[in-house]
N, C-alpha and C positions, 0 to 999 in steps of 0.2 A: 623189668627193674622196678617200675612204679608199684606193681602189686607186691613185690618182695619187701620194699620199704614200708608200704602201708601195713602189711601183715606184721612186721617186726615192731612198728611204732604203736600199733593198736594195743590198748590195755586189755589184758586177759586176767581173769580172776585166779588167784593162787599160783600164778606163774610170774617169775621175775622178768621184767622188761628191760633189756639191755640199754635201750635208748634213754630211759629215765634213770637207770642206775649209774650212768657215767657222770652224773653231776653237771658241772659247767661245760664239759666236753660234749654234752648232748646237743647243744646249739650248733657246734661245729660239725657234728656228724649229720645233723639235719640239713644244714646249708650245703655240705659236700654232696649229700644224696640228691638234693634238689638240682644242684649244678650239673651233676652227672646225668640225671634224667633229661634236663633241658639240652645239654650238649649232645646227647644221643639223638634226641628228637630233631635238632637242627642239622646234625650230620645226615640223618635219614632224608630230610627234606632236600638238602643240597645234593646228596648222592642219587636220589631218584627224581631229579628235576624234570627229566624228559617225560616220565610218566605223570608227573603232577602238573606240568604246565598245560594250561587249557587255552583254547582259542578265545575264550570269553574275556581274557585280560584286555583291558581298555588299550587301544592303540595298535594291537597286533593285526586284528582283522581290518582296521582302517588302512594300515600300511600296505597290506596285501591288495586291498581294493585300489590303492593309488598306483599300483604297478610293480611293487617290490616282489621278487620271486619268493622270498620267505620272510617271516617276521622275526628271525633270529637276532637281528641287529637292533630291534626295538625293545625298549624297556630294560629292566634289571636282569642280571644273569640268574640270580636266585630269587624265586618268588615264594613267599610264605603263604600257605593256605589260610583261609579264614578261620579254620579251627585251631590255629596256633594261638595259644592263650596269652602270650606276652607281646603280641603285636598290637600296634595302635588301632588297626582296623577292627580287631576283635573287640576292643574296649568301646570304640565308637558305636559298633552295632549292638552291643549288649548293655550299655550303661547310659 
């Protein structure tokens, strides 16, 4: 979806760009596209949490060392990866 939006928003010589031809609605289309992409990224992260959850999350390995059978009850249910760009952790690491 991101590549589709980038392709259609990009200026091309001698071709009409629908994103700029909509006038004031261009802003609404760009915001809707952004929210659709972010929503699909968050849905993927929440849906594939078992594959994305790593043992390096602080507290899980410590809880297992203290005698818990599994670390499922420790921490948040949905963990965002560091690569998620709208997370506070991403901004702290990069800025």
